[in-house]
All heavy atoms as an XYZ file, in Angstrom:
980
protein
N      27.454      6.982    -10.607
C      26.880      6.896     -9.278
C      25.384      6.624     -9.396
O      24.670      7.344    -10.065
C      27.119      8.216     -8.560
C      26.673      8.215     -7.166
S      27.556      9.592     -6.468
C      26.859      9.821     -4.974
N      24.939      5.581     -8.755
C      23.534      5.203     -8.819
C      22.724      6.028     -7.837
O      23.112      6.224     -6.704
C      23.356      3.726     -8.472
C      23.899      2.818     -9.566
O      23.897      3.261    -10.722
O      24.324      1.697     -9.235
N      21.588      6.489     -8.289
C      20.642      7.187     -7.411
C      19.495      6.242     -7.111
O      19.049      5.498     -7.959
C      20.101      8.442     -8.091
C      21.070      9.586     -8.140
C      20.374     10.780     -8.700
C      20.597     11.935     -7.775
N      19.892     13.116     -8.207
N      19.013      6.310     -5.897
C      17.899      5.456     -5.492
C      16.591      6.220     -5.653
O      16.511      7.399     -5.363
C      18.066      5.017     -4.040
N      15.587      5.528     -6.137
C      14.253      6.086     -6.237
C      13.410      5.409     -5.162
O      13.318      4.185     -5.114
C      13.649      5.833     -7.643
C      12.242      6.360     -7.712
C      14.530      6.454     -8.713
N      12.800      6.210     -4.321
C      12.046      5.673     -3.192
C      10.609      5.387     -3.611
O       9.918      6.250     -4.111
C      12.086      6.700     -2.055
C      11.459      6.179     -0.782
O      11.222      4.963     -0.693
O      11.227      6.985      0.121
N      10.173      4.143     -3.413
C       8.793      3.729     -3.696
C       8.279      2.952     -2.503
O       8.276      1.734     -2.495
C       8.733      2.855     -4.944
C       9.118      3.550     -6.212
C       9.037      2.597     -7.375
C       9.441      3.307     -8.652
N       9.464      2.411     -9.791
N       7.865      3.667     -1.468
C       7.401      2.994     -0.256
C       8.567      2.360      0.460
O       9.541      3.010      0.756
N       8.493      1.057      0.722
C       9.601      0.391      1.398
C      10.473     -0.380      0.415
O      11.304     -1.173      0.808
C       9.100     -0.522      2.515
C       8.267     -1.671      2.006
O       7.868     -1.647      0.830
O       7.994     -2.594      2.792
N      10.306     -0.136     -0.893
C      11.135     -0.752     -1.915
C      11.988      0.332     -2.545
O      11.505      1.389     -2.917
C      10.276     -1.446     -3.006
C      11.148     -1.990     -4.112
C       9.428     -2.534     -2.384
N      13.278      0.080     -2.627
C      14.202      1.029     -3.216
C      14.662      0.459     -4.546
O      15.065     -0.693     -4.635
C      15.412      1.279     -2.285
C      16.428      2.162     -2.956
C      14.946      1.869     -0.974
N      14.613      1.280     -5.590
C      15.053      0.847     -6.903
C      16.232      1.696     -7.317
O      16.170      2.924     -7.333
C      13.925      0.992     -7.927
C      14.308      0.488     -9.299
C      13.133      0.503    -10.262
O      11.994      0.446     -9.805
O      13.397      0.568    -11.474
N      17.336      1.050     -7.633
C      18.528      1.742     -8.103
C      18.379      2.001     -9.601
O      17.604      1.348    -10.289
C      19.769      0.878     -7.837
C      19.991      0.537     -6.383
C      20.421      1.723     -5.543
O      20.994      2.672     -6.101
O      20.180      1.697     -4.339
N      19.160      2.943    -10.116
C      19.119      3.240    -11.548
C      19.545      2.042    -12.390
O      19.183      1.945    -13.548
C      20.003      4.449    -11.883
C      19.323      5.754    -11.519
O      18.114      5.793    -11.323
N      20.094      6.821    -11.442
N      20.334      1.130    -11.809
C      20.753     -0.046    -12.560
C      19.666     -1.122    -12.611
O      19.874     -2.200    -13.127
C      22.047     -0.624    -11.997
C      21.895     -1.146    -10.578
O      20.788     -1.053    -10.002
O      22.892     -1.645    -10.028
N      18.478     -0.824    -12.048
C      17.361     -1.745    -12.087
C      17.274     -2.664    -10.876
O      16.323     -3.401    -10.731
N      18.283     -2.622    -10.013
C      18.281     -3.467     -8.812
C      17.224     -2.969     -7.839
O      17.161     -1.802     -7.536
C      19.667     -3.432     -8.150
C      19.704     -4.116     -6.825
N      19.641     -5.481     -6.706
C      19.775     -3.625     -5.568
C      19.681     -5.796     -5.427
N      19.764     -4.688     -4.711
N      16.385     -3.869     -7.383
C      15.346     -3.527     -6.404
C      15.613     -4.290     -5.124
O      16.023     -5.428     -5.150
C      13.958     -3.902     -6.920
C      13.492     -3.071     -8.076
C      12.199     -3.608     -8.636
N      11.177     -3.742     -7.635
C      10.134     -2.922     -7.511
N       9.993     -1.932     -8.330
N       9.237     -3.111     -6.573
N      15.321     -3.653     -4.022
C      15.467     -4.314     -2.741
C      14.535     -3.665     -1.733
O      14.192     -2.495     -1.859
N      14.167     -4.416     -0.752
C      13.290     -3.896      0.293
C      14.137     -3.080      1.256
O      15.197     -3.509      1.691
C      12.644     -5.072      1.013
C      11.644     -4.680      2.029
C      10.961     -5.906      2.565
N       9.861     -5.513      3.411
C       9.083     -6.360      4.035
N       9.284     -7.645      3.896
N       8.108     -5.942      4.787
N      13.667     -1.916      1.610
C      14.369     -1.073      2.576
C      13.961     -1.532      3.966
O      12.864     -1.239      4.437
C      14.028      0.400      2.352
C      14.845      1.333      3.226
O      15.353      0.882      4.278
O      14.988      2.508      2.863
N      14.846     -2.289      4.632
C      14.547     -2.864      5.934
C      14.275     -1.795      6.979
O      13.477     -2.005      7.887
C      15.690     -3.767      6.395
C      16.003     -4.864      5.434
C      17.186     -5.065      4.788
C      15.132     -5.914      4.990
N      17.098     -6.174      3.982
C      15.856     -6.710      4.084
C      13.820     -6.247      5.272
C      15.305     -7.835      3.467
C      13.265     -7.353      4.650
C      14.004     -8.131      3.761
N      14.928     -0.640      6.858
C      14.730      0.440      7.829
C      13.287      0.922      7.808
O      12.627      1.020      8.839
C      15.673      1.614      7.528
C      17.140      1.267      7.604
C      17.973      2.390      7.091
N      17.708      2.602      5.670
C      18.469      3.314      4.871
N      19.546      3.921      5.339
N      18.180      3.457      3.605
N      12.812      1.229      6.649
C      11.444      1.739      6.515
C      10.405      0.668      6.851
O       9.389      0.952      7.481
C      11.213      2.266      5.105
C       9.808      2.773      4.930
C       9.600      3.379      3.598
N       9.135      4.746      3.836
C       9.249      5.715      2.992
N       9.825      5.527      1.841
N       8.778      6.892      3.277
N      10.675     -0.547      6.436
C       9.737     -1.637      6.719
C       9.579     -1.857      8.214
O       8.466     -2.064      8.705
C      10.208     -2.926      6.054
O      10.143     -2.822      4.657
N      10.692     -1.831      8.958
C      10.590     -2.039     10.404
C       9.903     -0.852     11.066
O       9.097     -1.037     11.979
C      11.969     -2.272     11.025
C      11.892     -2.619     12.499
S      10.801     -4.022     12.938
C      11.736     -5.410     12.330
N      10.182      0.360     10.615
C       9.492      1.527     11.175
C       7.988      1.426     10.959
O       7.202      1.731     11.859
C      10.020      2.824     10.548
O      11.321      3.080     10.987
N       7.585      0.976      9.777
C       6.162      0.795      9.494
C       5.560     -0.289     10.394
O       4.449     -0.138     10.907
C       5.944      0.423      8.023
C       6.246      1.567      7.073
O       6.384      2.727      7.535
O       6.369      1.302      5.854
N       6.289     -1.397     10.579
C       5.807     -2.471     11.448
C       5.665     -2.005     12.885
O       4.685     -2.333     13.560
C       6.758     -3.669     11.381
C       6.406     -4.623     10.278
O       5.614     -5.527     10.463
N       6.995     -4.418      9.116
N       6.638     -1.239     13.373
C       6.588     -0.747     14.749
C       5.387      0.182     14.934
O       4.650      0.071     15.917
C       7.909     -0.044     15.139
C       7.759      0.753     16.417
C       9.018     -1.071     15.285
N       5.178      1.083     13.988
C       4.049      2.017     14.096
C       2.724      1.267     14.119
O       1.848      1.542     14.959
C       4.086      3.018     12.943
N       2.559      0.312     13.233
C       1.315     -0.447     13.176
C       1.149     -1.337     14.414
O       0.048     -1.448     14.962
C       1.271     -1.283     11.900
C      -0.044     -1.974     11.585
C      -1.205     -0.984     11.556
C       0.048     -2.710     10.269
N       2.237     -1.938     14.871
C       2.168     -2.786     16.067
C       1.766     -1.961     17.289
O       0.993     -2.430     18.129
C       3.503     -3.484     16.304
N       2.270     -0.736     17.398
C       1.880      0.119     18.515
C       0.398      0.480     18.454
O      -0.274      0.532     19.486
C       2.726      1.398     18.537
C       4.118      1.249     19.138
C       4.937      2.515     18.904
C       4.039      0.930     20.617
N      -0.112      0.706     17.264
C      -1.549      0.991     17.116
C      -2.389     -0.219     17.526
O      -3.387     -0.078     18.241
C      -1.870      1.394     15.681
C      -1.399      2.773     15.251
C      -1.627      2.971     13.757
C      -2.107      3.849     16.048
N      -1.998     -1.402     17.069
C      -2.731     -2.621     17.409
C      -2.656     -2.878     18.906
O      -3.665     -3.195     19.552
C      -2.198     -3.818     16.591
C      -2.731     -5.142     17.120
C      -2.538     -3.645     15.121
N      -1.463     -2.743     19.482
C      -1.277     -2.943     20.923
C      -2.178     -2.000     21.712
O      -2.869     -2.413     22.642
C       0.190     -2.703     21.275
C       0.484     -2.676     22.753
C       0.704     -3.846     23.460
C       0.535     -1.470     23.448
C       0.974     -3.827     24.812
C       0.802     -1.446     24.809
C       1.023     -2.620     25.483
O       1.285     -2.590     26.830
N      -2.171     -0.726     21.340
C      -2.975      0.268     22.052
C      -4.463     -0.029     21.910
O      -5.216      0.057     22.886
C      -2.652      1.687     21.551
O      -1.240      1.914     21.715
C      -3.419      2.732     22.310
N      -4.896     -0.394     20.715
C      -6.307     -0.724     20.508
C      -6.714     -1.929     21.354
O      -7.783     -1.926     21.977
C      -6.578     -0.993     19.032
N      -5.861     -2.951     21.384
C      -6.170     -4.116     22.222
C      -6.209     -3.728     23.697
O      -7.078     -4.212     24.440
C      -5.140     -5.223     21.999
C      -5.278     -6.021     20.707
C      -4.081     -6.934     20.503
C      -6.562     -6.827     20.710
N      -5.303     -2.881     24.124
C      -5.310     -2.437     25.518
C      -6.616     -1.705     25.832
O      -7.217     -1.932     26.880
C      -4.120     -1.519     25.829
C      -2.800     -2.208     25.844
C      -2.604     -3.128     27.029
O      -3.524     -3.596     27.681
N      -1.361     -3.428     27.320
N      -7.037     -0.837     24.934
C      -8.241     -0.041     25.175
C      -9.487     -0.919     25.198
O     -10.314     -0.827     26.107
C      -8.384      1.064     24.111
C      -7.300      2.122     24.318
C      -9.768      1.700     24.156
C      -7.179      3.110     23.171
N      -9.633     -1.766     24.198
C     -10.889     -2.491     24.044
C     -10.949     -3.817     24.797
O     -12.035     -4.329     25.028
C     -11.179     -2.718     22.559
C     -11.422     -1.434     21.832
C     -10.512     -0.969     20.890
C     -12.529     -0.656     22.108
C     -10.729      0.225     20.224
C     -12.749      0.543     21.452
C     -11.850      0.982     20.504
N      -9.807     -4.370     25.190
C      -9.825     -5.668     25.863
C      -9.372     -5.531     27.313
O     -10.117     -5.869     28.231
C      -8.939     -6.690     25.097
C      -8.912     -8.026     25.797
C      -9.429     -6.860     23.671
N      -8.172     -5.033     27.507
C      -7.607     -4.994     28.856
C      -8.338     -4.004     29.755
O      -8.664     -4.327     30.898
C      -6.108     -4.658     28.796
O      -5.466     -5.543     27.889
C      -5.460     -4.784     30.155
N      -8.600     -2.798     29.263
C      -9.291     -1.808     30.098
C     -10.681     -2.306     30.472
O     -11.134     -2.106     31.604
C      -9.340     -0.427     29.402
C     -10.260      0.520     30.136
C      -7.945      0.171     29.331
N     -11.337     -2.983     29.564
C     -12.654     -3.549     29.876
C     -12.544     -4.542     31.034
O     -13.382     -4.535     31.948
C     -13.251     -4.221     28.649
C     -14.586     -4.844     28.900
N     -15.718     -4.105     29.127
C     -14.947     -6.147     28.988
C     -16.732     -4.930     29.341
N     -16.292     -6.167     29.261
N     -11.524     -5.383     31.011
C     -11.338     -6.356     32.096
C     -10.995     -5.651     33.406
O     -11.460     -6.065     34.476
C     -10.241     -7.346     31.731
N     -10.217     -4.577     33.345
C      -9.849     -3.848     34.561
C     -11.047     -3.111     35.154
O     -11.167     -2.992     36.369
C      -8.715     -2.858     34.278
C      -7.376     -3.517     34.060
S      -6.023     -2.339     33.928
C      -6.422     -1.428     32.462
N     -11.908     -2.608     34.293
C     -13.080     -1.872     34.785
C     -14.020     -2.760     35.588
O     -14.796     -2.279     36.398
C     -13.835     -1.225     33.628
C     -13.215      0.050     33.170
C     -14.150      0.856     32.307
N     -15.022      0.053     31.468
C     -15.270      0.291     30.203
N     -14.713      1.298     29.596
N     -16.102     -0.478     29.528
N     -13.945     -4.069     35.344
C     -14.792     -4.996     36.091
C     -14.489     -4.939     37.581
O     -15.365     -5.133     38.401
C     -14.587     -6.431     35.592
C     -14.834     -6.640     34.127
C     -16.287     -6.504     33.731
O     -17.181     -6.772     34.522
N     -16.534     -6.064     32.512
N     -13.217     -4.701     37.937
C     -12.831     -4.727     39.339
C     -12.462     -3.378     39.919
O     -12.224     -3.266     41.118
N     -12.408     -2.351     39.085
C     -12.034     -1.023     39.561
C     -13.122     -0.028     39.183
O     -13.573     -0.019     38.046
C     -10.713     -0.577     38.925
C      -9.530     -1.425     39.236
S      -8.076     -0.742     38.403
C      -6.942     -2.078     38.550
N     -13.515      0.801     40.116
C     -14.567      1.778     39.860
C     -14.024      3.198     39.858
O     -14.629      4.098     40.395
C     -15.667      1.651     40.922
C     -16.366      0.319     40.828
O     -16.470     -0.248     39.752
N     -16.845     -0.178     41.956
N     -12.873      3.405     39.281
C     -12.285      4.739     39.303
C     -11.555      5.009     38.000
O     -11.745      4.311     37.010
C     -11.323      4.857     40.488
O     -10.220      4.002     40.276
N     -10.702      5.979     38.041
C      -9.894      6.338     36.886
C      -8.673      5.435     36.758
O      -7.950      5.494     35.777
C      -9.488      7.822     36.985
C      -8.957      8.310     35.672
C      -8.493      8.044     38.096
C      -8.798      9.807     35.583
N      -8.461      4.551     37.728
C      -7.282      3.681     37.764
C      -7.065      2.879     36.467
O      -5.928      2.789     36.001
C      -7.341      2.752     38.964
N      -8.098      2.296     35.860
C      -7.846      1.543     34.622
C      -7.252      2.421     33.518
O      -6.422      1.950     32.742
C      -9.230      1.038     34.214
C     -10.016      1.001     35.464
C      -9.491      2.132     36.295
N      -7.656      3.671     33.476
C      -7.174      4.550     32.415
C      -5.751      5.020     32.686
O      -4.947      5.156     31.763
C      -8.138      5.718     32.242
C      -9.533      5.204     31.956
C     -10.510      5.206     32.943
C      -9.834      4.646     30.721
C     -11.771      4.690     32.694
C     -11.090      4.128     30.471
C     -12.051      4.149     31.451
O     -13.288      3.626     31.201
N      -5.426      5.230     33.960
C      -4.049      5.573     34.321
C      -3.144      4.381     34.015
O      -2.052      4.537     33.460
C      -3.954      5.992     35.805
C      -2.509      6.146     36.241
C      -4.744      7.267     36.045
N      -3.611      3.197     34.357
C      -2.843      1.992     34.075
C      -2.676      1.794     32.571
O      -1.619      1.358     32.114
C      -3.519      0.779     34.710
C      -2.709     -0.506     34.758
C      -1.360     -0.296     35.417
C      -3.476     -1.574     35.513
N      -3.691      2.135     31.788
C      -3.600      2.055     30.336
C      -2.459      2.931     29.825
O      -1.651      2.495     28.996
C      -4.915      2.476     29.683
C      -4.878      2.676     28.167
C      -4.652      1.354     27.461
C      -6.142      3.333     27.685
N      -2.381      4.153     30.310
C      -1.311      5.061     29.890
C       0.049      4.466     30.244
O       0.984      4.491     29.434
C      -1.503      6.459     30.523
C      -0.285      7.339     30.285
C      -2.763      7.115     29.980
N       0.178      3.905     31.438
C       1.435      3.300     31.858
C       1.799      2.086     31.002
O       2.965      1.888     30.645
C       1.375      2.905     33.332
C       1.262      4.059     34.325
C       1.063      3.525     35.742
C       2.476      4.957     34.244
N       0.800      1.273     30.664
C       1.054      0.090     29.839
C       1.491      0.470     28.423
O       2.378     -0.165     27.848
C      -0.181     -0.802     29.787
C      -0.536     -1.521     31.082
C      -1.898     -2.180     30.970
C       0.531     -2.529     31.451
N       0.875      1.494     27.875
C       1.261      1.938     26.529
C       2.653      2.569     26.574
O       3.500      2.287     25.722
C       0.209      2.896     25.937
C       0.707      3.515     24.640
C      -1.101      2.153     25.699
N       2.909      3.390     27.575
C       4.231      4.012     27.698
C       5.309      2.961     27.950
O       6.444      3.110     27.491
C       4.223      5.040     28.822
N       4.964      1.893     28.635
C       5.932      0.849     28.948
C       6.361      0.016     27.761
O       7.461     -0.541     27.745
N       5.524     -0.086     26.746
C       5.858     -0.918     25.586
C       6.751     -0.162     24.600
O       7.470     -0.775     23.813
C       4.569     -1.428     24.888
C       4.872     -2.601     23.947
C       3.915     -0.334     24.082
C       5.134     -3.864     24.650
N       6.725      1.146     24.646
C       7.466      1.952     23.671
C       8.963      1.646     23.668
O       9.546      1.498     22.586
C       7.157      3.443     23.861
C       5.702      3.696     23.453
C       8.108      4.317     23.050
C       5.196      5.079     23.729
N       9.642      1.520     24.821
C      11.078      1.204     24.754
C      11.383     -0.130     24.055
O      12.384     -0.250     23.355
C      11.505      1.148     26.224
C      10.510      1.978     26.942
C       9.223      1.801     26.196
N      10.516     -1.123     24.230
C      10.735     -2.400     23.563
C      10.590     -2.256     22.048
O      11.385     -2.797     21.284
C       9.763     -3.460     24.086
C       9.994     -3.815     25.518
C       9.161     -3.320     26.509
C      11.044     -4.626     25.880
C       9.369     -3.637     27.829
C      11.271     -4.956     27.208
C      10.431     -4.458     28.189
N       9.571     -1.532     21.629
C       9.373     -1.310     20.191
C      10.506     -0.479     19.615
O      10.973     -0.720     18.499
C       8.031     -0.623     19.938
S       6.628     -1.694     20.274
N      10.942      0.492     20.377
C      12.035      1.359     19.931
C      13.321      0.552     19.733
O      14.105      0.822     18.836
C      12.235      2.470     20.966
C      13.182      3.503     20.568
C      12.595      4.407     19.475
N      13.667      5.253     19.027
C      14.152      5.259     17.798
N      13.606      4.531     16.869
N      15.164      6.011     17.490
N      13.533     -0.471     20.573
C      14.710     -1.338     20.449
C      14.711     -2.044     19.094
O      15.730     -2.081     18.405
C      14.723     -2.359     21.578
C      15.870     -3.344     21.509
C      15.696     -4.434     22.544
C      15.468     -5.708     21.800
N      15.182     -6.871     22.542
N      13.561     -2.584     18.702
C      13.470     -3.259     17.409
C      13.678     -2.273     16.270
O      14.377     -2.566     15.302
C      12.113     -3.954     17.242
C      11.988     -5.193     18.071
C      11.147     -5.220     19.173
C      12.702     -6.336     17.764
C      11.022     -6.361     19.954
C      12.594     -7.477     18.533
C      11.758     -7.481     19.626
O      11.650     -8.599     20.386
N      13.080     -1.115     16.393
C      13.204     -0.127     15.316
C      14.632      0.378     15.192
O      15.154      0.498     14.085
C      12.247      1.039     15.564
C      12.244      2.037     14.436
C      11.257      3.158     14.652
O      10.950      3.467     15.817
O      10.813      3.719     13.655
N      15.283      0.673     16.315
C      16.634      1.236     16.265
C      17.618      0.259     15.625
O      18.537      0.677     14.921
C      17.116      1.629     17.663
C      18.487      2.215     17.645
N      18.739      3.461     17.117
C      19.675      1.726     18.056
C      20.036      3.719     17.209
N      20.625      2.674     17.780
N      17.431     -1.016     15.876
C      18.311     -2.027     15.281
C      18.314     -1.913     13.758
O      19.330     -2.153     13.112
C      17.831     -3.407     15.701
C      18.737     -4.528     15.261
C      18.228     -5.857     15.703
N      18.001     -5.873     17.148
C      17.445     -6.877     17.791
N      17.036     -7.933     17.141
N      17.271     -6.840     19.089
N      17.181     -1.520     13.195
C      17.064     -1.459     11.739
C      17.311     -0.059     11.182
O      17.800      0.074     10.073
C      15.696     -1.995     11.313
C      15.628     -3.450     11.613
C      15.114     -4.031     12.741
C      16.167     -4.507     10.839
N      15.288     -5.387     12.703
C      15.930     -5.710     11.542
C      16.814     -4.566      9.612
C      16.327     -6.948     11.055
C      17.208     -5.795      9.130
C      16.964     -6.970      9.841
N      16.981      0.978     11.908
C      17.208      2.331     11.396
C      18.681      2.706     11.416
O      19.076      3.657     10.750
C      16.405      3.393     12.183
O      16.756      3.317     13.565
C      14.915      3.195     11.992
N      19.495      1.967     12.155
C      20.931      2.243     12.222
C      21.704      1.642     11.041
O      22.906      1.834     10.936
C      21.496      1.720     13.538
N      21.023      0.938     10.152
C      21.696      0.325      9.010
C      22.192      1.368      8.022
O      21.586      2.434      7.861
C      20.734     -0.620      8.267
C      20.226     -1.846      9.011
C      19.230     -2.599      8.143
C      21.369     -2.740      9.435
N      23.269      1.044      7.329
C      23.750      1.905      6.253
C      22.837      1.724      5.039
O      22.006      0.802      5.003
C      25.188      1.518      5.851
O      25.172      0.193      5.296
C      26.136      1.601      7.041
N      23.003      2.562      4.025
C      22.183      2.448      2.816
C      22.374      1.096      2.130
O      21.414      0.527      1.607
C      22.506      3.575      1.836
C      21.990      4.918      2.313
O      21.108      4.944      3.194
O      22.473      5.952      1.807
N      23.597      0.588      2.129
C      23.858     -0.713      1.495
C      23.209     -1.849      2.294
O      22.632     -2.765      1.721
C      25.371     -0.966      1.375
C      26.085     -0.034      0.435
C      26.406      1.318      1.063
O      26.604      1.396      2.304
O      26.428      2.310      0.320
N      23.327     -1.789      3.616
C      22.738     -2.823      4.457
C      21.214     -2.787      4.398
O      20.568     -3.822      4.522
C      23.182     -2.644      5.911
C      24.643     -2.899      6.152
C      25.046     -2.489      7.560
O      24.542     -1.503      8.089
N      25.955     -3.245      8.147
N      20.654     -1.610      4.210
C      19.200     -1.443      4.239
C      18.491     -2.203      3.128
O      17.307     -2.492      3.240
C      18.834      0.034      4.170
N      19.194     -2.524      2.063
C      18.578     -3.257      0.949
C      19.221     -4.623      0.738
O      18.976     -5.269     -0.274
C      18.621     -2.428     -0.366
C      17.737     -1.208     -0.250
C      20.035     -2.059     -0.743
N      20.019     -5.065      1.698
C      20.711     -6.348      1.593
C      19.722     -7.496      1.806
O      19.154     -7.649      2.885
C      21.826     -6.411      2.641
C      22.677     -7.657      2.523
O      22.388     -8.504      1.650
O      23.631     -7.784      3.310
N      19.506     -8.327      0.786
C      18.553     -9.430      0.923
C      18.985    -10.477      1.960
O      18.163    -11.250      2.439
C      18.469    -10.045     -0.471
C      19.502     -9.402     -1.298
C      20.065     -8.246     -0.555
N      20.246    -10.484      2.326
C      20.726    -11.441      3.316
C      20.136    -11.168      4.699
O      20.159    -12.032      5.567
C      22.260    -11.402      3.387
N      19.589     -9.982      4.913
C      19.004     -9.626      6.199
C      17.528    -10.015      6.311
O      16.891     -9.736      7.326
C      19.160     -8.121      6.451
C      20.592     -7.627      6.627
C      20.619     -6.117      6.773
C      21.243     -8.292      7.816
N      16.998    -10.657      5.307
C      15.572    -11.019      5.307
C      15.208    -11.913      6.491
O      14.169    -11.717      7.131
C      15.195    -11.696      3.992
N      16.047    -12.884      6.808
C      15.755    -13.784      7.933
C      15.754    -13.057      9.264
O      14.868    -13.266     10.103
N      16.733    -12.193      9.473
C      16.801    -11.420     10.718
C      15.623    -10.458     10.814
O      15.057    -10.263     11.899
C      18.120    -10.648     10.782
N      15.239     -9.879      9.680
C      14.086     -8.970      9.679
C      12.824     -9.733     10.067
O      12.046     -9.276     10.905
C      13.914     -8.324      8.304
C      12.710     -7.435      8.227
C      12.772     -6.130      8.669
C      11.503     -7.911      7.737
C      11.658     -5.302      8.625
C      10.384     -7.106      7.691
C      10.464     -5.791      8.127
N      12.616    -10.885      9.480
C      11.423    -11.679      9.761
C      11.384    -12.095     11.230
O      10.353    -12.061     11.870
C      11.383    -12.910      8.849
C      10.183    -13.793      9.070
C       8.883    -13.077      8.877
N       8.575    -13.021      7.486
C       7.575    -12.315      6.967
N       6.795    -11.608      7.754
N       7.354    -12.298      5.698
N      12.547    -12.483     11.790
C      12.620    -12.859     13.202
C      12.198    -11.690     14.090
O      11.381    -11.847     14.994
C      14.049    -13.293     13.548
C      14.220    -13.719     15.002
C      15.667    -13.759     15.436
N      16.223    -12.419     15.409
C      17.363    -12.087     14.808
N      18.070    -12.979     14.181
N      17.794    -10.836     14.831
N      12.743    -10.499     13.827
C      12.383     -9.330     14.628
C      10.929     -8.930     14.417
O      10.250     -8.500     15.343
C      13.302     -8.147     14.309
C      14.656     -8.270     14.978
O      14.877     -9.238     15.731
O      15.511     -7.385     14.752
N      10.443     -9.075     13.200
C       9.053     -8.746     12.893
C       8.106     -9.662     13.663
O       7.126     -9.203     14.260
C       8.830     -8.879     11.381
C       7.474     -8.462     10.913
C       7.312     -8.687      9.416
O       7.789     -9.683      8.873
N       6.650     -7.759      8.761
N       8.399    -10.942     13.693
C       7.559    -11.903     14.421
C       7.598    -11.616     15.920
O       6.565    -11.606     16.589
C       7.985    -13.350     14.105
C       7.610    -13.703     12.668
C       7.368    -14.341     15.092
C       8.208    -15.002     12.160
N       8.789    -11.351     16.445
C       8.915    -11.048     17.878
C       8.140     -9.782     18.237
O       7.456     -9.729     19.269
C      10.384    -10.902     18.259
N       8.227     -8.775     17.393
C       7.502     -7.515     17.632
C       6.004     -7.750     17.669
O       5.310     -7.296     18.583
C       7.856     -6.501     16.538
C       7.051     -5.210     16.517
C       7.402     -4.361     17.728
C       7.319     -4.451     15.228
N       5.486     -8.504     16.694
C       4.043     -8.728     16.631
C       3.559     -9.658     17.737
O       2.453     -9.487     18.257
C       3.638     -9.231     15.247
C       3.561     -8.084     14.302
C       4.503     -7.695     13.386
C       2.517     -7.122     14.230
N       4.082     -6.558     12.748
C       2.870     -6.182     13.243
C       1.314     -6.958     14.906
C       2.056     -5.102     12.911
C       0.503     -5.881     14.568
C       0.881     -4.970     13.575
N       4.375    -10.626     18.131
C       4.005    -11.464     19.274
C       3.904    -10.627     20.545
O       2.981    -10.794     21.342
C       5.020    -12.592     19.466
C       4.894    -13.774     18.523
C       6.059    -14.745     18.718
C       3.575    -14.490     18.709
N       4.843     -9.713     20.719
C       4.820     -8.819     21.868
C       3.580     -7.925     21.836
O       2.878     -7.774     22.836
C       6.088     -7.958     21.887
C       6.215     -6.927     22.994
C       6.449     -7.618     24.331
C       7.365     -5.980     22.689
N       3.284     -7.360     20.674
C       2.164     -6.416     20.547
C       0.803     -7.080     20.747
O      -0.109     -6.454     21.286
C       2.210     -5.733     19.181
N       0.671     -8.308     20.334
C      -0.630     -8.972     20.432
C      -0.771     -9.770     21.727
O      -1.820     -9.735     22.378
C      -0.864     -9.876     19.200
C      -0.996     -8.998     17.950
C      -2.090    -10.750     19.384
C      -1.010     -9.762     16.648
N       0.268    -10.481     22.132
C       0.136    -11.348     23.303
C       0.114    -10.582     24.620
O      -0.573    -11.000     25.557
C       1.242    -12.395     23.322
O       2.504    -11.790     23.523
N       0.827     -9.482     24.723
C       0.877     -8.750     25.992
C      -0.507     -8.286     26.451
O      -0.881     -8.538     27.598
C       1.867     -7.574     25.913
O       3.154     -8.080     25.547
C       1.975     -6.846     27.230
N      -1.304     -7.610     25.601
C      -2.637     -7.215     26.064
C      -3.523     -8.412     26.416
O      -4.293     -8.353     27.381
C      -3.226     -6.440     24.886
C      -2.064     -5.991     24.097
C      -1.021     -7.039     24.281
N      -3.405     -9.490     25.661
C      -4.234    -10.656     25.941
C      -3.830    -11.318     27.253
O      -4.694    -11.732     28.038
C      -4.166    -11.644     24.775
C      -4.693    -11.105     23.436
C      -4.514    -12.138     22.344
C      -6.138    -10.666     23.546
N      -2.529    -11.420     27.512
C      -2.060    -11.982     28.777
C      -2.451    -11.089     29.958
O      -2.862    -11.589     31.015
C      -0.543    -12.179     28.747
C      -0.048    -13.284     27.817
C       1.477    -13.247     27.703
C      -0.518    -14.638     28.291
N      -2.339     -9.786     29.786
C      -2.753     -8.859     30.843
C      -4.249     -8.971     31.116
O      -4.680     -8.914     32.271
C      -2.389     -7.424     30.485
C      -0.911     -7.073     30.591
C      -0.650     -5.704     29.983
C      -0.454     -7.119     32.033
N      -5.029     -9.123     30.070
C      -6.472     -9.279     30.244
C      -6.777    -10.536     31.051
O      -7.583    -10.502     31.984
C      -7.174     -9.343     28.875
O      -6.914     -8.128     28.179
C      -8.665     -9.536     29.028
N      -6.118    -11.634     30.705
C      -6.306    -12.865     31.468
C      -5.906    -12.696     32.928
O      -6.603    -13.162     33.830
N      -4.809    -11.986     33.154
C      -4.344    -11.727     34.510
C      -5.380    -10.919     35.292
O      -5.722    -11.259     36.425
C      -3.000    -10.997     34.464
C      -2.506    -10.544     35.799
C      -1.998    -11.460     36.708
C      -2.549     -9.210     36.150
C      -1.538    -11.049     37.949
C      -2.094     -8.786     37.385
C      -1.588     -9.710     38.291
N      -5.888     -9.841     34.702
C      -6.873     -9.015     35.391
C      -8.196     -9.748     35.601
O      -8.867     -9.543     36.613
C      -7.105     -7.692     34.661
C      -5.943     -6.748     34.791
C      -5.259     -6.311     33.668
C      -5.529     -6.301     36.029
C      -4.200     -5.436     33.804
C      -4.465     -5.438     36.169
C      -3.789     -5.006     35.050
N      -8.556    -10.612     34.681
C      -9.790    -11.389     34.861
C      -9.643    -12.368     36.017
O     -10.609    -12.615     36.740
C     -10.155    -12.096     33.560
C     -10.620    -11.133     32.481
S     -10.966    -11.927     30.933
C     -12.573    -12.625     31.292
N      -8.451    -12.926     36.199
C      -8.212    -13.822     37.328
C      -8.255    -13.059     38.654
O      -8.821    -13.540     39.643
C      -6.856    -14.509     37.195
C      -6.770    -15.639     36.198
C      -5.326    -16.103     36.040
C      -7.652    -16.793     36.612
N      -7.684    -11.877     38.674
C      -7.645    -11.077     39.905
C      -9.028    -10.602     40.297
O      -9.409    -10.661     41.475
C      -6.700     -9.862     39.742
C      -5.252    -10.332     39.710
C      -6.891     -8.865     40.868
C      -4.271     -9.219     39.468
N      -9.796    -10.115     39.324
C     -11.074     -9.484     39.626
C     -12.266    -10.432     39.514
O     -13.397    -10.004     39.649
C     -11.292     -8.269     38.739
C     -10.239     -7.211     38.922
C      -9.517     -6.735     37.834
C      -9.952     -6.697     40.174
C      -8.545     -5.774     38.004
C      -8.991     -5.731     40.340
C      -8.263     -5.273     39.257
N     -12.011    -11.701     39.270
C     -13.119    -12.652     39.121
C     -13.672    -13.089     40.456
O     -13.181    -12.980     41.488
C     -12.659    -13.869     38.346
C-alpha cells in the first residue's frame, strides 16, 4: 500500500510518482483570489464610490460585494475538493483545472474593475 507524502500542493507516492493535488491547488487559488478581489474592492471601487457618496454607504456596499463573491468562489473550490484521492492527482484534469483557474481569476480581477467603471459613470 502506497503512502502519500504531502509537500504543499504536490503529492509524492512511495513508488516515486508525483502529481499535483488539484484540491489543494484550487483552495489556494480561491483564497488568494478572494484576497486580491477584496483588496481591489477596497482600494479601487470604494474610492470611486466615495466620490459620489458622503456616508458609510460605500463601506456597507463593500461588505455586500465581498460577501456576494464568496458563493461563486466556493463553487469553484467545491468542484475540486470533492475529488477522490486518485482523481486529485490525475494529470488528465490539468485542462479542467486551468479553465476553472482562469475563470476564477477573471472573476476576481474584472469584477472590481467593472464595478469601478460603473460607479465612475454614475457619479461623474
